C-alpha positions as CSV (number, residue, x, y, z in Angstrom):
1,M,17.3,16.3,40.7
2,K,14.7,17.1,38.1
3,S,15.8,20.7,37.7
4,M,19.3,19.5,37.0
5,N,18.2,17.3,34.1
6,T,16.0,19.9,32.5
7,S,18.5,22.7,32.8
8,T,21.3,20.7,31.0
9,T,19.4,18.7,28.4
10,P,17.4,21.4,26.4
11,T,20.4,23.2,25.2
12,P,22.2,20.5,23.1
13,P,19.1,19.0,21.4
14,A,17.8,22.5,20.6
15,A,21.1,23.4,19.1
16,L,21.3,20.1,17.3
17,S,17.8,20.4,15.9
18,A,18.6,24.0,14.7
19,E,21.7,22.7,12.9
20,L,19.7,19.8,11.3
21,S,16.9,22.0,10.2
22,A,19.3,24.4,8.6
23,E,21.1,21.5,6.8
24,S,18.1,19.4,5.8
25,P,16.5,21.6,3.1
26,A,19.8,22.2,1.4
27,T,20.8,18.5,1.2
28,T,17.6,16.8,0.1
29,P,14.8,19.3,-0.8
30,A,12.9,17.1,-3.3
31,K,13.6,13.6,-2.0
32,A,11.8,14.0,1.3
33,A,8.7,15.6,-0.4
34,Y,7.1,12.4,-1.7
35,T,5.5,9.4,-0.1
36,P,5.2,6.4,-2.4
37,R,1.4,7.0,-2.8
38,S,1.8,10.8,-3.6
39,L,4.6,9.9,-6.1
40,L,2.4,7.4,-7.7
41,K,-0.4,10.0,-8.1
42,Q,2.1,12.3,-9.7
43,L,3.3,9.6,-12.1
44,Q,-0.3,8.9,-13.0
45,T,-1.0,12.5,-13.9
46,Q,2.3,13.0,-15.7
47,F,2.7,9.7,-17.7
48,P,0.1,8.0,-19.9
49,A,1.5,4.5,-19.1
50,F,0.8,4.9,-15.4
51,R,-2.5,6.7,-15.9
52,D,-3.9,4.1,-18.3
53,F,-2.5,1.1,-16.3
54,L,-0.6,-0.1,-19.4
55,P,1.9,-2.9,-18.9
56,L,5.2,-1.2,-18.1
57,S,8.4,-1.9,-20.0
58,I,11.2,-3.7,-18.2
59,G,13.5,-1.1,-16.7
60,I,10.8,1.6,-16.4
61,D,12.5,2.7,-13.2
62,K,15.5,4.0,-15.2
63,Q,13.1,5.9,-17.5
64,V,11.4,7.5,-14.5
65,L,14.7,8.5,-12.9
66,A,15.8,9.9,-16.2
67,A,12.6,12.0,-16.5
68,L,12.6,12.9,-12.8
69,P,16.2,12.8,-11.5
70,E,15.3,14.4,-8.1
71,L,13.4,11.3,-7.0
72,D,14.5,9.0,-4.2
73,R,15.1,5.5,-5.6
74,K,13.5,3.8,-2.6
75,T,10.3,5.9,-2.7
76,M,10.1,5.4,-6.5
77,R,10.5,1.6,-6.2
78,A,7.8,1.5,-3.5
79,A,5.5,3.5,-5.8
80,L,6.2,1.1,-8.7
81,G,5.5,-1.8,-6.4
82,I,2.1,-0.3,-5.4
83,H,1.3,0.3,-9.1
84,T,2.4,-3.1,-10.5
85,G,0.7,-4.9,-7.6
86,S,-2.6,-3.2,-8.0
87,L,-5.6,-5.3,-9.1
88,R,-6.2,-3.2,-12.1
89,Y,-2.6,-3.5,-13.4
90,L,-2.6,-7.2,-12.8
91,K,-5.8,-7.7,-14.8
92,V,-4.4,-5.7,-17.7
93,M,-1.1,-7.7,-17.5
94,E,-3.0,-10.9,-17.6
95,K,-4.2,-10.2,-21.1
96,A,-1.5,-7.9,-22.4
97,K,0.5,-8.5,-25.6
98,Q,2.8,-5.4,-25.5
99,R,4.7,-3.4,-22.9
100,H,4.8,0.4,-23.0
101,D,7.3,3.1,-22.1
102,L,6.4,6.2,-20.1
103,D,4.7,7.9,-23.0
104,G,2.5,4.9,-23.7
105,K,4.4,3.9,-26.9
106,P,4.4,0.1,-27.4
107,G,7.7,-1.7,-26.9
108,A,8.7,-5.3,-26.1
109,A,6.2,-8.1,-26.0
110,V,4.8,-9.4,-22.7
111,T,6.1,-12.9,-22.1
112,D,3.8,-15.9,-21.3
113,E,5.7,-16.2,-18.0
114,H,4.7,-12.7,-17.0
115,R,1.1,-13.2,-18.0
116,A,1.0,-16.5,-16.0
117,H,2.5,-14.7,-13.0
118,A,-0.2,-12.0,-13.1
119,T,-2.9,-14.7,-13.4
120,Q,-1.4,-16.6,-10.5
121,V,-1.3,-13.5,-8.3
122,L,-4.9,-12.7,-9.1
123,K,-6.0,-16.3,-8.3
124,E,-4.2,-16.1,-4.9
125,R,-5.8,-12.7,-4.1
126,H,-9.2,-14.0,-5.0
127,K,-8.7,-17.1,-2.9
128,K,-7.5,-15.0,0.1
129,E,-10.5,-12.7,-0.3
130,A,-12.9,-15.6,-0.4
131,E,-11.3,-17.1,2.7
132,R,-11.5,-13.8,4.5
133,K,-15.2,-13.4,3.6
134,K,-15.9,-17.0,4.7
135,A,-14.2,-16.4,8.0
136,E,-16.2,-13.2,8.5
137,R,-19.4,-15.0,7.8
138,E,-18.5,-17.8,10.2
139,A,-17.5,-15.3,12.9
140,A,-20.8,-13.5,12.4
141,A,-22.8,-16.7,12.6
142,A,-20.9,-17.8,15.7
143,A,-21.6,-14.4,17.4
144,E,-25.3,-14.6,16.4
145,A,-25.5,-18.2,17.8
146,A,-23.8,-17.1,21.1
147,R,-26.2,-14.2,21.3
148,V,-29.2,-16.4,20.8
149,H,-27.9,-18.9,23.3
150,A,-27.3,-16.2,25.9
151,E,-30.8,-14.8,25.2
152,K,-32.4,-18.3,25.7
153,L,-30.4,-18.8,28.9
154,S,-31.6,-15.5,30.3
155,Q,-35.2,-16.4,29.4
156,L,-34.9,-19.7,31.2
157,A,-33.3,-18.1,34.2
158,A,-36.1,-15.5,34.3
159,K,-38.7,-18.2,33.9
160,F,-37.4,-20.3,36.7
161,S,-36.5,-17.5,39.0
162,R,-40.1,-16.3,39.1
163,K,-41.4,-19.7,40.3
164,G,-38.7,-20.1,42.9
């Protein structure tokens, strides 16, 4: 039974994978080349606005696609999300007055609403981080208390087992 399955199944997948590998490079050579993080690194080396964490102008995704038309939209949006959600970018956004295009040239003003959003996100992150650290400290204290308790129990057991 096993020999029947192995003799018939390898041929179609091998042929299919050969067809796919022959078609894949021709259809999307550049789109599959980037992960969001690698794309972000490229954007940071190529464009001053990304490198200096300047507040990005609204619609920066269209400017990026115009400059790099081979990019996959989904990957580019993920990279933009990583960049604009970073702590450093949010701290700059919190105090920013002007937005910037890809070359770093000032453009539209940053609205109070966007500054307030950056402030709110930063507060939430700081609160989450403080809660996480508090939970870690409490867990460490509980583990230490359990260790001390177990040690005392073993000492008591040793003490009374010798006399018995």
